[in-house]
C-alpha positions as CSV (number, residue, x, y, z in Angstrom):
1,M,47.8,1.3,0.3
2,I,46.6,0.3,3.3
3,S,45.4,2.4,6.1
4,S,46.4,2.3,9.8
5,P,43.5,1.3,12.1
6,E,44.2,5.0,13.8
7,I,43.4,6.4,10.0
8,V,40.2,4.6,9.4
9,K,39.1,5.2,13.1
10,K,39.6,8.7,12.3
11,I,37.8,8.7,9.2
12,I,34.8,7.1,10.5
13,G,34.8,9.5,13.5
14,D,34.8,12.2,11.4
15,N,31.9,10.9,9.1
16,L,29.8,9.9,12.0
17,T,30.5,13.5,13.3
18,L,29.3,15.2,10.1
19,I,26.4,12.8,10.0
20,R,24.9,14.1,13.3
21,Q,25.9,17.6,12.6
22,S,24.0,17.2,9.4
23,L,20.8,15.5,11.2
24,V,21.3,18.8,13.8
25,L,21.2,16.6,16.6
26,T,23.5,16.8,20.0
27,H,25.1,13.9,21.1
28,Q,22.6,13.5,23.8
29,E,19.6,13.7,21.3
30,L,21.4,11.0,19.1
31,A,21.7,8.9,22.3
32,D,18.2,9.4,23.1
33,V,16.8,7.8,19.8
34,S,19.4,5.7,18.9
35,G,19.5,3.3,21.9
36,I,23.2,4.1,22.1
37,S,25.1,5.9,25.0
38,K,26.0,9.1,24.6
39,G,29.4,8.2,26.0
40,S,29.6,5.5,22.9
41,I,28.7,8.2,20.7
42,I,31.6,10.6,21.8
43,K,34.1,7.5,21.7
44,L,33.1,6.6,18.0
45,E,33.4,10.3,16.8
46,Q,36.5,11.0,18.5
47,G,38.2,7.3,17.1
48,D,38.7,6.4,20.5
49,K,39.7,3.1,21.7
50,G,36.8,0.9,23.8
51,Y,33.9,0.8,21.7
52,S,32.4,-2.7,20.3
53,I,32.1,-3.4,16.6
54,D,28.5,-4.1,17.6
55,T,28.0,-0.6,19.0
56,L,29.6,0.7,15.6
57,L,27.3,-1.6,13.5
58,L,24.3,-0.6,15.2
59,Y,24.9,3.2,14.8
60,I,25.7,2.9,11.3
61,D,22.4,1.0,10.6
62,K,20.5,3.5,12.4
63,I,21.8,6.5,10.3
64,G,21.5,4.2,6.9
65,F,25.1,3.7,6.6
66,T,27.2,0.8,5.7
67,L,30.9,0.2,7.1
68,P,32.4,0.5,3.6
69,E,30.7,3.9,3.4
70,I,31.4,5.1,6.8
71,S,35.2,4.1,6.7
72,S,35.9,6.1,3.6
73,A,37.0,9.6,3.4
74,K,35.6,9.8,0.0
75,T,32.2,9.4,1.3
76,E,30.2,12.9,0.9
77,I,27.8,13.4,3.8
78,P,24.5,14.9,2.5
79,E,22.8,18.0,4.2
80,Y,19.8,17.3,6.2
81,N,16.9,16.8,3.4
82,Q,19.2,14.4,1.4
83,L,20.4,12.4,4.5
84,K,16.8,12.1,5.3
85,N,16.2,10.6,2.0
86,K,19.1,8.3,2.2
87,I,18.2,7.0,5.4
88,V,14.4,6.4,4.5
89,Q,15.7,4.6,1.5
90,Y,18.3,2.6,3.3
91,H,15.7,1.3,5.8
92,T,13.0,0.8,3.2
93,K,15.4,-1.4,0.7
94,N,16.3,-3.5,4.0
95,G,13.1,-3.9,5.4
96,S,13.7,-2.4,8.4
97,A,11.8,0.4,10.7
98,I,12.5,3.9,9.6
99,P,13.8,5.8,12.4
100,E,11.4,8.8,12.3
101,D,12.9,9.9,15.6
102,L,16.0,10.8,14.1
103,F,14.3,13.7,12.1
104,P,12.3,16.2,14.3
105,S,11.1,18.9,12.1
106,L,14.1,21.1,10.8
107,E,12.1,24.0,11.3
108,N,11.5,23.5,15.0
109,K,14.7,22.2,15.4
110,V,16.6,25.5,14.2
111,K,14.2,27.5,16.0
112,N,15.0,25.7,19.2
113,L,18.6,26.0,18.6
114,V,18.0,29.8,18.3
115,L,16.3,30.1,21.5
116,T,17.9,27.8,23.4
117,R,21.6,28.2,22.5
118,L,22.3,31.4,20.5
119,I,20.2,33.7,22.2
120,P,21.6,32.7,25.6
121,S,25.1,32.6,24.5
122,R,24.4,36.9,23.8
123,Y,26.0,36.3,20.3
124,L,23.0,38.2,19.3
125,N,22.9,41.2,21.7
126,K,25.2,42.8,18.8
127,S,23.6,42.9,15.4
128,R,25.2,39.8,13.3
129,T,24.9,39.1,9.3
130,L,23.6,36.0,8.5
131,S,27.0,34.6,7.6
132,E,28.6,35.6,10.9
133,I,25.6,33.7,12.6
134,L,26.1,30.5,10.5
135,K,29.7,30.7,11.3
136,Y,28.9,30.8,14.8
137,F,26.9,28.0,14.8
138,K,29.2,25.8,13.1
139,D,32.5,27.0,15.0
140,E,31.3,27.3,18.5
141,L,27.8,25.3,18.8
142,G,28.9,22.5,16.6
143,Y,26.1,22.7,14.1
144,T,25.9,23.0,10.4
145,I,22.9,24.7,9.1
146,K,21.7,25.6,5.8
147,S,21.3,29.5,5.1
148,T,17.9,29.2,4.2
149,S,16.8,27.3,7.1
150,L,18.1,29.8,9.9
151,S,16.9,32.9,7.4
152,N,13.6,31.8,7.6
153,T,13.6,30.8,11.6
154,L,15.0,34.4,12.2
155,I,12.3,36.0,10.0
156,R,9.3,33.9,11.9
157,L,11.1,34.8,15.4
158,S,11.1,38.6,14.1
159,N,7.5,38.2,13.7
160,D,7.0,36.6,17.0
161,G,9.1,40.1,18.5
162,V,12.0,37.8,19.8
163,I,14.4,38.9,16.8
164,E,15.1,42.5,15.5
165,I,16.0,42.3,11.5
166,I,17.7,45.4,10.4
167,K,18.5,46.4,6.5
168,N,22.0,46.6,6.0
169,G,22.6,47.6,2.5
170,S,20.4,46.8,-0.7
171,N,20.1,43.1,-0.2
172,T,21.5,42.3,3.0
173,F,20.5,42.2,7.0
174,K,21.7,41.9,10.0
175,Y,20.0,40.2,13.0
176,S,19.6,40.7,16.8
177,V,17.9,40.1,20.1
178,K,14.7,42.4,20.2
179,K,15.5,45.0,22.9
180,A,12.6,45.3,25.6
181,K,11.0,48.4,25.2
182,K,11.1,50.7,28.3
């Protein structure tokens, strides 16, 4: 079955979005490290007209994918560590420079997202479970984060006095912004 160009563009866009989210990068952060404009990245992800094949090829080369991989609905996008390994292997195999700037420390990246996006949103003014916070990150902020990464970050921020952890049953916890003492 031959796919229409619109369907292929949607598949490419969906895969590019999942890759960027797996790398825990915003459009602007990816633009800064890839040399591709934020507008072009958004056009590619949305399957819009008006981008060149050269831009698409530059983008997929930077993130370690081939055109057949990125245009297939069957391509599975790995999570951060596996994706990082795939990108490094791709660039090593091709003898090209490994784009280390695509890989900020995941620990620092999640911490930064909690401090600059989650807390200012006031979502944690009310106690929330880890699964609620993960869902908020995905649905409202557009980031897919592993539960262990988020949990470890929240524990570290609790140790720093930023987050409060409340035991919620035998093995579950709720998290909220630590209230200032009066």
